[in-house]
C-alpha angles and dihedrals in degrees: 000000000000098000098045120108120254115279116253110214117213110240092016107054099013129018121256115251136166112268094027111143110232146169132196114283115256090240089064091062088210118116113201096161120236128332145164129247105245100179137011119211138185094020090304096320093127139357142208114233132199108207121214090236089065098260121128128208115196098191125034115154118239099174102335108131086359090287122136115194100166135064130189114267113250114261114257144101092287094056097075118101113270121248101247143117088290089079090054089049092053089048092054091048091053095047093096145284118317140091091339093061092047093051091046090052091048090049091050092050090049090051091051090053091048091050093049091048090051090048092050092049091049093048092047090052091050092047091050090050092048092048091049091049095044097040097075092039094051091049091051091047092049091049091048092049091048091051091050091049091049091051091049092050092048091051090048090049090052091052092050092049091048092050092047091050091049092050090046091053092049092050092047090052091049092049090050093051092048091051091050090050091051092049091049093051092047091052095046098044111026090170094049090105107040117194117262111269112214114242122241119242092260093049091047091051090050091049091050091048091051091049091050091048092052092049091047092050092049092049092044093051092046092049092051091048092051092048091050091052092049090050091052090050091053092066116114091237093057093043092052095047098042098042116107092209118050111243133199121247092257092054091046091052091049092049092046092051091050091052092048092050090051091051091048091052090052090047090055089059094055110107095236094154091058090050092051090048091054092048091050091051090049092052090047092053093046094050 
């Protein structure tokens, strides 16, 4: 009503505690009269309530899943706990450890299992609803993405074909112009490409000799260049800078001498006399 004080929700406005006088929250639309919190579970997530009319609720949410089933009983003479056998029951529960504690623990474990089962069922229902809602949408989205990708690939294919055709046209034009140029040259200079005249034996021998001389000179020059490089690498300075392992001066000298001896052996194999003979023949021909 309008003049009534604001409702105080257990677990939201005030903490849940054993002995707290409560009634069902107005949002539950379920009037059970007044009752007393008998047990608090899950750090205040839900409570067990003994109602004054003799009924007992094992699980009423006071914060679990953000639900609040209980409200504080209004202050007044009627809000005190009734004098009944419930007081005797609380007394027997507080008398000490024994079968009462064991049964209370078993009851609490059973309540935890019930809560978890309810939570699982609720989550499964929500997941099924979400999947049903998202299924059609995801299929439509996938089809739309596939259609966009097909359109993009078709456009790309069209561009590639256009480029290939353009290049083909350019090449065809170039081939045509080159053929026209060849025909023009053939008509203007019919003797531009004289037939190959076979060489006489003497001319063939001279051509072979010139070819051998050119090959010899190339090999001779390359051999001298390689020997010069090997000789440079045999210097103590190069050996000391390029070596992976630092060596003493005695070892460096020994290694340098070995390299120099190897180069000298290779030099002895160079056909210098043949080279001098060719140079002498060349001077003789020129003079």
